[in-house]
C-alpha positions in Angstrom: -94.4 35.2 58.1 -96.8 32.6 56.8 -96.3 29.5 54.8 -96.9 25.9 56.8 -94.8 25.9 60.0 -92.0 23.1 59.3 -92.2 19.8 60.7 -88.8 18.2 62.6 -87.3 15.5 59.6 -87.7 18.8 57.9 -85.5 20.4 58.9 -82.8 17.6 59.8 -83.3 16.8 56.0 -81.6 20.3 55.4 -79.3 19.8 57.8 -78.0 16.8 56.5 -77.3 17.9 52.7 -76.0 21.0 53.7 -73.5 19.2 55.3 -72.7 16.5 52.5 -72.6 19.7 49.8 -70.1 21.3 51.7 -67.5 17.7 52.6 -68.3 17.2 48.4 -67.1 21.0 47.7 -64.2 20.3 49.7 -63.1 17.3 48.3 -63.4 19.3 44.8 -61.1 21.9 45.9 -58.6 18.9 46.8 -58.6 17.2 43.7 -58.8 21.2 41.8 -55.7 21.9 43.7 -53.2 18.3 43.7 -53.7 19.1 39.3 -52.8 21.5 40.1 -49.4 21.2 41.6 -50.4 23.6 44.9 -49.6 26.4 45.8 -46.5 25.9 49.0 -45.6 28.9 51.2 -48.2 31.5 48.8 -45.9 30.4 46.1 -47.6 30.2 42.0 -47.9 26.7 40.7 -45.8 25.8 38.0 -47.3 25.3 34.7 -44.0 23.9 32.8 -45.5 20.5 30.8 -41.3 18.9 30.5 -40.9 19.2 33.9 -38.7 22.9 35.6 -39.4 26.0 33.6 -35.0 25.8 34.1 -35.0 21.8 32.9 -32.9 20.7 29.7 -35.1 19.3 27.3 -34.3 16.2 26.2 -35.3 15.3 22.9 -33.6 18.6 21.7 -32.5 18.4 18.2 -28.2 18.2 18.6 -26.1 21.5 17.8 -23.5 20.1 16.6 -23.3 20.2 12.0 -21.7 18.0 9.5 -19.7 19.6 7.0 -19.0 17.7 3.7 -16.6 18.3 0.7 -16.9 17.9 -2.5 -20.8 18.3 -2.2 -23.5 16.0 -2.1 -24.3 14.4 -5.7 -20.6 16.1 -7.3 -18.6 14.4 -10.4 -15.4 15.1 -11.5 -13.6 15.4 -8.3 -10.2 14.9 -7.9 -8.7 12.1 -6.0 -6.0 13.9 -3.9 -7.0 17.3 -1.6 -9.6 17.5 -2.1 -12.1 15.5 0.5 -12.7 16.5 3.7 -15.3 16.4 7.0 -15.1 19.1 8.7 -17.8 19.2 12.5 -19.3 22.7 13.5 -20.5 23.1 17.0 -19.3 20.4 17.7 -16.7 17.2 17.3 -16.8 13.5 14.6 -17.4 10.1 16.3 -17.7 8.5 12.9 -16.5 8.8 10.1 -17.0 6.2 7.3 -15.3 6.9 3.2 -15.8 3.5 0.6 -16.2 2.4 -2.6 -19.3 1.0 -4.4 -17.7 -2.4 -3.4 -16.8 -1.7 -0.4 -13.2 -0.8 0.0 -13.1 1.7 2.9 -11.1 5.2 2.7 -8.2 5.6 5.1 -7.8 8.3 7.4 -7.7 9.9 10.6 -10.2 12.1 13.0 -8.2 15.0 14.4 -7.2 15.9 18.2 -9.5 17.6 18.4 -12.5 16.0 16.5 -13.2 18.4 14.2 -12.4 17.1 11.2 -11.2 14.1 9.3 -9.4 13.8 5.9 -7.9 10.8 4.3 -4.0 9.2 4.7 -4.0 8.4 1.2 -5.3 8.9 -2.2 -8.9 8.2 -4.1 -8.7 5.7 -6.6 -10.5 7.1 -10.3 -14.0 6.9 -12.3 -14.9 5.7 -8.8 -18.4 6.1 -7.4 -17.3 7.4 -3.1 -20.2 7.1 0.2 -19.6 9.1 3.2 -20.9 8.3 6.0 -20.2 11.3 8.6 -21.8 11.7 12.6 -20.6 13.8 14.7 -21.7 15.3 18.6 -22.3 17.8 20.4 -22.0 19.3 23.8 -24.6 17.7 25.4 -24.3 14.2 23.7 -26.7 15.1 20.8 -25.6 12.7 17.4 -25.8 14.4 14.2 -25.8 12.7 10.9 -24.8 13.3 6.9 -24.9 11.0 4.2 -22.9 11.2 0.7 -22.3 10.5 -2.3 -19.5 12.4 -5.3 -17.5 10.7 -8.0 -13.8 11.4 -8.5 -12.4 12.3 -11.9 -12.4 9.8 -15.1 -8.5 10.3 -16.0 -7.4 10.7 -19.8 -4.2 9.9 -19.4 -2.8 7.3 -17.8 0.2 5.0 -16.8 1.4 1.7 -14.8 4.3 -0.4 -13.5 5.4 -3.1 -15.4 7.7 -5.0 -12.5 9.0 -7.5 -11.1 9.7 -10.5 -10.2 6.2 -12.3 -10.4 3.4 -13.1 -8.2 4.3 -16.5 -6.2 7.4 -16.7 -8.2 10.5 -18.5 -5.6 13.5 -16.3 -6.0 17.5 -15.4 -5.2 19.0 -13.7 -2.5 19.8 -11.1 -4.1 16.5 -9.8 -6.6 14.6 -6.7 -5.5 11.3 -5.7 -6.8 11.6 -3.3 -9.9 9.3 -1.3 -10.8 9.4 0.5 -14.8 6.5 2.7 -15.6 5.3 3.2 -18.7 5.5 7.2 -18.6 8.0 9.1 -16.3 7.2 10.6 -13.0 7.1 14.0 -11.9 5.9 13.6 -8.6 7.5 10.9 -7.7 6.7 10.6 -4.2 3.6 10.5 -4.9 4.1 7.1 -6.6 6.2 6.2 -4.0 3.7 6.7 -0.6 1.3 4.7 -3.0 3.3 1.5 -2.9 3.1 -0.5 -0.1 6.6 -3.8 0.2 6.3 -6.0 3.4 8.5 -8.4 4.5 8.3 -11.5 6.8 9.9 -12.2 8.7 10.3 -7.8 9.5 12.9 -5.9 7.8 13.6 -1.9 7.1 12.7 -1.4 2.6 13.8 1.0 0.9 13.0 2.7 -2.9 15.4 4.0 -4.7 14.5 6.1 -8.0 17.0 5.4 -11.1 15.7 8.0 -13.4 12.6 9.1 -13.7 10.3 5.5 -14.5 12.1 3.5 -13.0 11.5 2.7 -9.1 13.6 0.3 -7.1 12.6 -1.3 -3.7 15.6 -3.4 -1.4 16.5 -4.0 2.5 20.6 -3.1 3.4 20.8 -6.8 3.0 20.7 -9.3 1.4 17.4 -11.1 1.1 17.4 -14.4 4.8 16.6 -16.9 3.1 12.8 -18.1 2.9 11.6 -14.7 3.9 8.1 -13.7 1.8 7.3 -10.1 0.7 4.3 -8.9 -0.7 4.5 -5.9 -2.6 0.8 -4.0 -2.8 0.6 -1.6 -6.2 -2.7 0.7 -5.2 -1.5 3.8 -8.1 -5.0 3.8 -9.1 -5.5 7.6 -9.3 -2.2 8.2 -7.9 -1.2 12.0 -10.2 2.2 11.0 -11.5 2.9 13.8 -13.4 0.3 16.8 -14.5 -2.8 15.6 -15.9 -1.0 11.7 -16.2 -2.7 9.1 -13.6 -2.1 6.2 -12.6 -4.8 2.8 -13.0 -3.0 0.6 -11.3 -3.8 -1.4 -8.2 -2.2 -4.8 -7.4 -1.3 -7.0 -4.9 1.1 -9.4 -5.2 4.1 -11.9 -3.5 7.4 -13.6 -4.1 9.0 -15.9 -1.5 13.3 -15.8 -1.4 15.2 -19.6 -1.6 18.1 -20.6 -0.3 20.6 -18.5 -0.1 23.5 -18.9 -3.5 26.3 -15.9 -4.3 28.6 -16.9 -7.3 32.3 -15.4 -6.3 33.7 -14.9 -9.8 37.1 -14.4 -10.4 38.7 -13.2 -13.4 42.2 -13.2 -12.5 41.9 -16.3 -11.4 39.6 -17.8 -13.7 37.3 -19.4 -11.7 33.3 -19.7 -9.5 33.5 -20.4 -6.0 30.2 -21.7 -6.0 28.3 -20.7 -2.3 25.1 -21.9 -1.1 24.1 -20.9 2.3 27.1 -19.6 3.3 29.3 -23.5 2.0 31.1 -23.9 -1.0 30.1 -26.3 -2.9 31.5 -25.8 -6.0 34.4 -24.2 -7.8 34.1 -24.4 -11.5 36.2 -22.9 -14.1 35.4 -20.1 -16.2 36.9 -18.1 -18.8 35.6 -13.8 -18.5 36.2 -11.0 -20.4 39.2 -10.4 -22.5 41.8 -8.5 -22.3 40.2 -5.5 -24.3 36.4 -6.7 -23.6 36.9 -6.7 -19.7 33.9 -8.5 -17.5 32.7 -5.5 -15.0 33.8 -6.0 -11.7 30.5 -5.5 -8.6 27.3 -7.5 -7.2 25.8 -8.8 -10.6 21.8 -10.8 -10.5 20.6 -13.3 -12.2 17.4 -11.0 -14.0 16.4 -13.9 -16.9 17.5 -17.1 -17.6 17.9 -18.8 -21.5 18.4 -22.4 -21.5 19.2 -21.7 -25.9 19.5 -18.6 -27.2 20.8 -15.8 -29.9 23.7 -13.3 -28.9 24.3 -10.6 -31.5 27.1 -8.7 -31.2 25.3 -6.1 -33.7 22.9 -5.3 -30.3 25.6 -4.5 -27.9 27.9 -2.6 -29.9 29.8 -5.1 -31.2 29.0 -4.8 -35.0 30.0 -8.1 -36.5 32.3 -9.2 -34.8 29.4 -12.3 -33.8 26.9 -13.8 -34.4 26.1 -17.1 -32.5 22.3 -18.7 -32.4 22.5 -21.2 -30.3 24.0 -20.2 -26.8 22.6 -22.6 -24.3 22.6 -22.0 -20.5 22.1 -18.5 -20.9 21.3 -16.0 -17.4 21.1 -12.4 -17.9 24.1 -10.2 -15.7 23.1 -6.7 -17.1 21.1 -4.9 -19.5 23.7 -3.9 -22.0 24.8 -7.6 -22.4 26.7 -9.4 -19.5 25.8 -13.3 -18.8 27.5 -15.7 -17.5 26.0 -18.9 -20.1 27.7 -22.4 -21.6 30.3 -22.0 -24.7 30.7 -25.1 -26.8 32.8 -22.9 -29.2 36.0 -22.6 -27.7 38.8 -24.7 -26.7 38.1 -27.0 -23.3 42.0 -25.8 -21.9 40.8 -21.7 -21.9 38.1 -22.5 -18.7 40.5 -21.6 -16.0 43.2 -20.1 -17.9 42.3 -18.3 -20.1 39.7 -15.1 -20.4 38.0 -15.2 -24.2 34.8 -13.1 -23.9 33.6 -9.7 -25.1 32.9 -10.0 -21.2 30.7 -12.0 -20.5 31.6 -15.2 -18.3 31.4 -18.1 -20.0 31.7 -21.9 -18.8 32.2 -24.9 -20.5 29.0 -26.5 -22.3 28.0 -29.1 -25.9 25.7 -27.5 -28.2 22.5 -27.8 -27.6 22.4 -28.1 -24.2 21.2 -31.1 -23.9 24.6 -32.4 -21.9 23.6 -32.2 -18.3 27.5 -33.3 -17.1 29.4 -30.0 -17.8 29.6 -27.2 -15.7 27.4 -24.6 -17.4 24.4 -27.3 -16.9 25.3 -27.7 -13.4 24.9 -24.2 -12.5 22.0 -23.1 -14.8 20.0 -26.1 -13.0 20.7 -24.4 -9.9 20.8 -20.6 -9.9 17.2 -18.4 -9.7 16.2 -15.3 -11.2 17.8 -13.4 -8.3 20.8 -15.7 -7.1 23.6 -13.2 -6.8 26.9 -13.5 -9.0 29.9 -11.5 -7.8 32.5 -10.7 -9.9 36.2 -9.5 -8.9 39.7 -8.9 -10.1 38.6 -7.7 -13.5 40.1 -5.1 -15.3 36.9 -2.8 -15.2 35.1 -1.4 -14.0 32.6 -1.0 -11.6 29.1 -2.2 -13.0 26.8 0.9 -12.7 23.7 0.5 -10.3 20.8 0.8 -12.5 23.1 -1.3 -15.1 20.1 -4.6 -14.4 19.4 -5.9 -11.3 22.3 -4.6 -9.3 21.5 -1.7 -6.7 23.6 -4.2 -4.5 27.0 -2.1 -6.3 25.3 1.2 -4.0 26.1 1.7 -0.2 23.0 1.7 2.2 23.1 5.8 2.8 23.6 6.2 -1.7 20.9 4.7 -1.9 18.2 5.7 1.1 18.4 9.7 -0.3 
C-alpha cells in the first residue's frame, strides 16, 4: 500500500468519529419513529390526523333538517292552518314564533319531536318571525329562522260586549257579545274567547242565533268574584272571507248579592240582600190584558228619567210618557221596573195596571229620594236579578234581554 503510515493518534480520532456518527443515526431513527406513531408487533402506523380511523368527527354538521311552512318571506298567509314547523332526521327542541312586538304564538311540539303547530289562530296583517332548532341523534343542532306576513282582510267583524271594563255588577250579569256580522263558524269564534273567574268556576258559552254569544256559570256569580274576558278575535275567520279585527282584555267585578222577587198576585216585591230580606215594596204589575212575563230577569240598563212610548213596543198610541222616573230595563222587548207618579197611590200593593212593567210609587222628576222607586233604584246595580212569579203570562225567553238564567245548565251547555 502506498502512502504514509497512519499514526496511533489519528486512528483513535477516526474510531471516535465513527461511534459518534452511529449514535447520531440511532437518535434520528428514534425521533422519526416517535413522530410516525411507530408500529408495534409489526403493525403499520396510523396517519389519521383526527384520531383512529373509526373515531367520530366532533365537528361534523348536524344531520337534522328544519322545515318551516310557509316559506321565508311569504305574504298573504292564512291565519289558520298554514303555519307548521317540522324536522327531518332529528327532533325539534325549540320553536318560537312571535310578532314584531314580541307577542309569542302558543304552540306545541308533537310527542315524537317531528312537528310543531300553533294552538290558536294568527292575527291578520301581521309579520311573524320563526326561530326553530332541531337535534340529530348525536345531539348536534340545526337551526332555521324565517319571516312571513299574514293576509290583510277585506271584510271584518267585531263584537260589542257587556258589561264594560271595570264595572261592578250584580250576580246575574252574563258576558254578552253581539257580533256585527252573522257567524257561520261559531266554534272558531268561541275558541278565541276566554272567560275566567276568581274564585274559579266553570263557565260556558251559549249562542243565541248566529250573532250573539253569552257566557255564564251554572248558578249566579258569587259576590266579590272578579271576571276576566279575553277577546282574541283578530284573524278569526267567522264566516267565509270575514275576519275578526278585535284583540282586547277586559274585566269586571261582582258586587254584593241582590235578588228581588216580584209576586204579581200578591202585588209585592221582596228585596233580598246577601240572603236577608231588607225590604218589601208594594208594586203594580201588568194588567190582565197586558201581563208581566214570569221568570228570572237581569237589569241591563238604568235611567234616572226616560221616555216610554207604547208605539215602540207594539202598543200603538196607548201611552207616551216623556219623563218616566227611576227606570231599569229587564227585557229587550220593553219590560222595566220603574217609578210611577201618574197612578193613584192606592194601586200599589193592590192592583195590576201596567202594560207589562213592574211599577213602584214615585214622584215626578225623580227628585224625591224617599219614594219606594227611588230607594230601589239607588240600591240596584246593572246585573241584579229580578224574579217575577205568579203572573198569568208565560216565562220570558232567554234571549229577550240578558235572561239566559231561564235555561237549565244542560240546555245552556248544549
